[in-house]
ZAMARGU-4260 file (C-alpha; in steps of 0.2 Angstrom, whole numbers, plus 5000, padded with zeros to 4 digits):
<rodrens>
0) 4989/4886/4930 | 5002/4898/4926 | 5022/4892/4933 | 5024/4895/4950 | 5018/4878/4959
5) 5035/4870/4966 | 5046/4880/4957 | 5065/4882/4962 | 5066/4889/4979 | 5080/4903/4981
10) 5087/4917/4993 | 5084/4936/4989 | 5083/4953/4995 | 5072/4967/4993 | 5090/4978/4993
15) 5080/4990/5006 | 5092/4993/5019 | 5079/4991/5034 | 5073/4975/5027 | 5092/4968/5030
20) 5089/4969/5050 | 5089/4954/5059 | 5071/4944/5057 | 5066/4939/5075 | 5071/4952/5089
25) 5080/4948/5103 | 5069/4934/5115 | 5057/4929/5101 | 5061/4911/5105 | 5043/4909/5109
30) 5034/4914/5095 | 5047/4907/5080 | 5037/4892/5085 | 5019/4900/5079 | 5017/4899/5060
35) 5009/4908/5051 | 5002/4910/5034 | 4996/4924/5023 | 4990/4920/5008 | 4981/4930/4991
40) 4975/4923/4976 | 4972/4944/4967 | 4987/4952/4975 | 5005/4949/4972 | 5016/4940/4985
45) 5027/4956/4987 | 5012/4967/4987 | 5017/4982/4999 | 5005/4977/5013 | 5004/4959/5013
50) 5023/4959/5011 | 5035/4974/5016 | 5021/4978/5031 | 5013/4962/5036 | 5023/4949/5036
55) 5041/4957/5037 | 5033/4967/5055 | 5026/4949/5059 | 5044/4940/5056 | 5053/4955/5064
60) 5043/4949/5080 | 5047/4931/5078 | 5034/4922/5068 | 5037/4909/5057 | 5031/4917/5043
65) 5024/4911/5026 | 5017/4920/5010 | 5007/4912/4996 | 5004/4923/4983 | 5007/4927/4963
70) 5027/4926/4961 | 5039/4921/4948 | 5047/4906/4960 | 5048/4898/4978 | 5059/4912/4986
75) 5065/4916/5004 | 5065/4933/5004 | 5072/4942/5020 | 5069/4926/5032 | 5051/4926/5026
80) 5047/4908/5014 | 5037/4913/4999 | 5028/4901/4992 | 5025/4903/4973 | 5006/4903/4964
85) 5004/4907/4947 | 4987/4914/4937 | 4976/4909/4923 | 4974/4921/4908 | 4955/4918/4910
90) 4947/4932/4922 | 4933/4918/4926 | 4945/4906/4932 | 4955/4917/4943 | 4943/4920/4955
95) 4934/4906/4958 | 4947/4891/4956 | 4960/4898/4969 | 4947/4893/4983 | 4947/4877/4980
100) 4964/4875/4974 | 4973/4886/4990 | 4969/4872/5003 | 4981/4859/4994 | 4995/4873/4995
105) 4993/4879/5012 | 4985/4865/5023 | 5002/4857/5021 | 5010/4873/5029 | 5003/4867/5047
110) 4999/4884/5051 | 4994/4892/5068 | 4986/4907/5059 | 4979/4908/5042 | 4978/4927/5036
115) 4969/4929/5018 | 4968/4945/5008 | 4955/4945/4997 | 4934/4941/4997 | 4937/4928/4982
120) 4945/4916/4994 | 4930/4918/5007 | 4927/4899/5004 | 4943/4894/5006 | 4942/4904/5023
125) 4927/4896/5029 | 4933/4879/5023 | 4947/4883/5036 | 4939/4889/5048 | 4926/4873/5050
130) 4940/4861/5049 | 4946/4873/5065 | 4959/4882/5059 | 4964/4900/5067 | 4957/4910/5051
135) 4958/4930/5051 | 4952/4939/5032 | 4958/4956/5027 | 4945/4967/5020 | 4958/4981/5009
140) 4941/4991/5003 | 4921/4990/5003 | 4919/4978/4991 | 4900/4979/4989 | 4902/4997/4984
145) 4918/4991/4971 | 4908/4979/4964 | 4895/4993/4959 | 4906/5005/4955 | 4925/4997/4948
150) 4922/4983/4943 | 4917/4986/4923 | 4919/4968/4917 | 4904/4961/4927 | 4889/4968/4917
155) 4880/4983/4922 | 4863/4974/4928 | 4872/4961/4936 | 4883/4974/4948 | 4870/4976/4960
160) 4865/4959/4965 | 4882/4952/4964 | 4886/4966/4978 | 4873/4960/4987 | 4877/4943/4988
165) 4895/4946/4990 | 4889/4959/5006 | 4878/4945/5013 | 4894/4932/5011 | 4906/4945/5018
170) 4896/4945/5034 | 4889/4930/5036 | 4906/4923/5036 | 4914/4936/5047 | 4906/4926/5062
175) 4916/4909/5057 | 4932/4919/5056 | 4945/4922/5071 | 4947/4941/5068 | 4945/4952/5055
180) 4957/4965/5050 | 4953/4980/5042 | 4960/4997/5033 | 4945/5009/5038 | 4933/5014/5052
185) 4920/5014/5040 | 4921/4996/5035 | 4927/4993/5053 | 4910/4997/5058 | 4903/4985/5045
190) 4908/4971/5051 | 4911/4975/5071 | 4891/4968/5074 | 4897/4951/5065 | 4914/4950/5073
195) 4921/4958/5090 | 4937/4954/5084 | 4939/4965/5071 | 4951/4976/5072 | 4958/4993/5062
200) 4976/4991/5054 | 4979/5005/5040 | 4990/5005/5028 | 5002/5019/5036 | 5021/5017/5029
205) 5032/5011/5041 | 5043/5027/5046 | 5059/5017/5048 | 5059/5013/5029 | 5064/5032/5026
210) 5080/5037/5028 | 5077/5054/5030 | 5083/5066/5015 | 5081/5084/5024 | 5080/5091/5005
215) 5101/5086/5004 | 5101/5081/4984 | 5108/5065/4980 | 5113/5075/4963 | 5115/5089/4956
220) 5097/5090/4950 | 5084/5097/4961 | 5071/5083/4962 | 5054/5083/4962 | 5043/5069/4965
225) 5024/5061/4963 | 5022/5042/4965 | 5004/5036/4963 | 4992/5031/4947 | 4995/5042/4935
230) 4979/5050/4930 | 4968/5065/4926 | 4960/5064/4943 | 4976/5065/4953 | 4981/5079/4944
235) 4994/5075/4934 | 4991/5085/4918 | 4993/5100/4930 | 5008/5094/4939 | 5016/5094/4921
240) 5013/5111/4917 | 5017/5117/4935 | 5034/5111/4932 | 5038/5115/4915 | 5036/5134/4920
245) 5045/5131/4936 | 5060/5121/4925 | 5059/5141/4916 | 5066/5146/4932 | 5078/5131/4938
250) 5084/5121/4920 | 5092/5109/4932 | 5077/5103/4940 | 5070/5085/4936 | 5054/5077/4939
255) 5049/5057/4943 | 5033/5049/4940 | 5031/5032/4948 | 5016/5024/4945 | 5004/5016/4932
260) 4990/5022/4919 | 4973/5017/4919 | 4970/5021/4901 | 4985/5018/4885 | 4977/5032/4876
265) 4980/5045/4890 | 4994/5038/4895 | 5003/5037/4876 | 4996/5058/4877 | 5005/5060/4894
270) 5021/5051/4890 | 5022/5063/4872 | 5019/5078/4886 | 5032/5074/4897 | 5045/5071/4883
275) 5040/5090/4876 | 5044/5096/4891 | 5061/5086/4895 | 5070/5083/4914 | 5051/5071/4915
280) 5055/5054/4922 | 5041/5041/4918 | 5048/5026/4925 | 5027/5016/4927 | 5025/5004/4943
285) 5043/5000/4952 | 5047/4987/4968 | 5040/4994/4982 | 5057/4994/4990 | 5065/5007/4971
290) 5050/5017/4977 | 5054/5021/4996 | 5072/5024/4987 | 5068/5036/4973 | 5058/5046/4988
295) 5070/5049/5002 | 5082/5053/4987 | 5070/5068/4979 | 5068/5084/4986 | 5051/5087/4987
300) 5036/5077/4985 | 5019/5084/4976 | 5002/5079/4977 | 4987/5088/4968 | 4970/5078/4968
305) 4952/5082/4961 | 4942/5068/4971 | 4927/5074/4979 | 4928/5080/4996 | 4920/5064/5003
310) 4933/5054/4995 | 4947/5064/5001 | 4940/5064/5019 | 4938/5046/5020 | 4951/5040/5011
315) 4969/5044/5020 | 4983/5051/5008 | 4996/5039/5010 | 5007/5045/4997 | 5007/5061/5006
320) 5012/5051/5023 | 5026/5043/5012 | 5033/5059/5006 | 5034/5063/5025 | 5041/5048/5029
325) 5055/5050/5018 | 5059/5067/5026 | 5056/5079/5012 | 5041/5092/5010 | 5025/5093/4999
330) 5016/5104/4986 | 5000/5100/4989 | 4984/5105/4982 | 4970/5116/4994 | 4957/5102/5001
335) 4951/5103/5018 | 4958/5088/5025 | 4975/5095/5019 | 4972/5109/5026 | 4970/5104/5044
340) 4984/5092/5043 | 4996/5105/5037 | 4990/5115/5049 | 4996/5103/5063 | 5012/5096/5054
345) 5018/5111/5046 | 5027/5102/5033 | 5023/5109/5016 | 5014/5123/5005 | 4996/5122/4997
350) 4994/5126/4981 | 4977/5128/4970 | 4977/5111/4960 | 4970/5121/4945 | 4984/5135/4944
355) 5000/5128/4937 | 5010/5147/4941 | 5005/5145/4959 | 5012/5125/4959 | 5029/5132/4951
360) 5030/5146/4963 | 5027/5135/4975 | 5043/5123/4969 | 5051/5139/4968 | 5050/5143/4984
365) 5057/5126/4991 | 5071/5126/4977 | 5075/5142/4986 | 5076/5137/5003 | 5085/5125/5008
370) 5084/5128/5027 | 5065/5131/5025 | 5066/5112/5015 | 5074/5105/5030 | 5062/5113/5043
375) 5048/5106/5034 | 5056/5088/5030 | 5060/5087/5049 | 5042/5092/5055 | 5034/5082/5044
380) 5042/5067/5048 | 5040/5066/5066 | 5022/5073/5063 | 5021/5054/5056 | 5028/5046/5068
385) 5016/5054/5080 | 5001/5053/5070 | 5003/5039/5055 | 5016/5028/5055 | 5012/5007/5052
390) 5025/5006/5069 | 5008/5010/5077 | 4998/5002/5068 | 5005/4985/5068 | 5001/4985/5084
395) 4982/4983/5083 | 4989/4965/5073 | 5000/4961/5083 | 4988/4963/5100 | 4975/4953/5087
400) 4986/4939/5083 | 4992/4935/5103 | 4975/4935/5107 | 4969/4922/5094 | 4984/4911/5102
405) 4979/4915/5118 | 4962/4910/5114 | 4960/4903/5099 | 4941/4902/5100 | 4940/4919/5100
</rodrens>
């Protein structure tokens, strides 16, 4: 096993102003006696959903929160105890062994609720449930579909049978658990027949992560920001082309692109093109608190996608909600789902994602109209607060925990 088991403890901070607030609300003494163990074998302990959404929110409600996952060392971060585990270099070992190893790591914590995040840990979750523990399974995606379409390390001939086996195990195991947490209504429908305590908790951004910038530049540069996976289907080449044209009218403008690449060849080509244009910062993956800070200090967010219509309709555009939470307007590709939202929220300008001239014109429009930027930023932030905030989603998770603790057999 890689380093991480039994590592030295240290106090740490995320460096984000919101997380520096007291973790336990006044009057939360009763919940302080309730311990929660959130564990993951495939995600980092500091994952945005696991740590920054769930763990932080639970700690602020007064729970004694422990997160077990991949991390350099045991740490106490913002009042949350992070128990570091390592990873094997062998992918198969990483998938199979955690279910056998994790019980030895987490059972000594004697938690009131055990909350796991990966299908690989279903055997571990079943063992805990059969041992009389309160167990919550968190389902991030339709793993049956993912096995067929995305797990290329599995031979193609085996993906279909493997997906059916996993689907069977997920559904049968669901009935053993105290609760199921899902990220979409589609996935919720899959589990409700097997566990009536299935709740929808989507990955909307916590509105209070962000200090709304309101379009006010932090530096003399007018900054356009993109955050997310960098690939052709996400319109990143069109973003470069549009920014290049915009930069001719606004030489001081900067483009920040934060995210990872799926293909090394495309990354090399993209970085070279960005270098030729100039004033383009391709920073790769950043800690989540840094992403929040960068979004909040930009003047405009940009989101150009070429996903199929069904995918856009079924998957909420989280990056859009993050831009709006930061109080900045957006330049967004013309899609039916976005058109509906834009009509309600009036938070940006819609463009043809294949037309760099339209992208450049929209950026220039916002550059020249500071009042419009502020109005759109304010409108977008209010729209997210009322409709798509983590604060509203967390109520479902909090209620689930309360039901489990009041009635452990539920």
